[in-house]
C-alpha angles and dihedrals in degrees: 000000000000093000092058092060123089122250118257118277121254148143131294111212115218088211118067106244091010094133089049091053092048091047092052093047096046117353096176091048092050093049092046092053092047092049094048094046102042104023133227098340117042132161124208136167131247108182109303095344126092111211129193120210115206118196106167118096092225093054091046092051090053090054097041100039124003097039098023093123088068094061139067132184114293128234091262088075101028087076087067089072083079086074108014100038110194098344128141092277096055110023124102142207121350093355092058092045090050096046092047090050090053094046096042099084092061089060100045117131097250094052100047096072089062089069093057101086090051091051091054095045092050092048090048090055089052095054094045086068093056124098125205111264098008122134117245135180094236095190088060091042093053091044091054090047096050091043091052091048092046093049095047099040099037100032105018092230134116116235097160090115088055095039095106094050093045092049092049091048091050092048091051091056095042090053088068093062098097088052092063089063090063126097113257090021091151089060092044092052091056095052118106092247120155088237090054091050091048090051093048092049088048093050090048092053092049090047091052092053095044097047087048089057091052094048091048091050095046087054094057120091096206132073108231098191097245125122099263090051090052093047092051091052097039118115123191098238093172091051131033096322094245129132132225124291120229088257092054091047091050090053094049094044091048092049095048093044087054099038094035096057112020096057093048092045091056091044091056092040093056090042092060090047092051095046091050089058097042110055094173093057089044091052093051090049091052093047091054093049094046092049097045102035103027092204098312124116117269125252134197090258090062093061097090089052091054103070097145091051088058091045092056089054092046091052092048091050088051094053101033108022107185088217095053100167132031123196136201138172125218118241094196133015110293136200119215130168092347094307132105127238120192123226114284092026117150116236122189131190124190121208085193091063101038095044090056094051114126091215088071106025126042114229086003097191093055124097101233112157091177089068089079097089121146087250093058092047091051093049097047118102109250096255102033084097118034113144091149095047116236148235121043091338097050110140108282090208101053097117089044089053094049092051095045093047092048097046095044093047092046093049097047099036092057092070108016139049122188131221127189115256104253113270093008108150120226124194137147126271107189109199126133082316132024104263132176104257095218097030122251110276108188140168112238109216125188112233114246111265094018 
């Protein structure tokens, strides 16, 4: 029986709230120390909550796949309802199943390639604004790029003129993420704090833009093949036959606008950082692009002939997964690794930790795109690498993200290489996604002969 088993091991902080302070200062550092000290199953305390960290692929697979019906989203993501409402990222149960069923057709394999030309054209416009040798905040550049791509391909609208305001608004809301790990966060969220007022204003701005998209699309008489058109037309044939209300549409659009651009923006940002520090990998990437493309813009048809480009992205996702932590809460008591978890226990899994585990990856801290051979992928335990999650809640836009990352990187890396601005400090800022704490200031340099 589960109840006869001991609880997982873990630290006892001599200072009340000590683990909470350590988590706020450096969450990845704390989880890394706990995992190294106590093993694959470790329990720690954040305020009144006892949280269990799972690091072994077998245990993670149990939670994400075989026993997924015994888990719901944890508090760490429920806070996102403040911005995302009941979208795919935050909804549960039958609502999540219904909404995923309605959104799935837009991400089917045969539809995704139609977005490719727009991705390349948007990326081409970005690089035409760059000047050789200038300093750029590459995290902001990639965020503007992926926001423009998401708005055009998913919603057939152009928000480039509002990209700065949208990016600032999203950052304002994301900055609240650490607060929702605190005890009494519901009370804190209701206080008249300046940060709460800024977040409310940011959410109002985003609502205004998203509801405008919905109104404009409802007014059209033609179906343009993008996600929003499909969501407007979708009917739940397996359910009650109804479509989505404006509120449901708003929640899904907001979710896909955030998830569809923020994660890929961070993937590309960390890719430029890693290439700047690994000139041999950068040279091999350039050689592949020059050979396959010969100076022309890439297309979807080129993707199978760009295996090293994909390897670069796969290795970045291993080292700097945008979704760095995934949380669940048990519904009933649960056994894992010989330990007992009670009902309503919070369980967290970190792609960042597991994907840097020397048991599964040789020289795990090194950036080695060439490691991603078919042999490695066949030998890896299923959840030793899970940057897109898994199970019923695996990222619906995974194929979209791979295509966007590949085409954007191929378009830009043909002509440009990046170098960090001297003395620019790079550190991790783990929020809903894994961001660079001080941004990513880089010098854009035009490749010789391009």
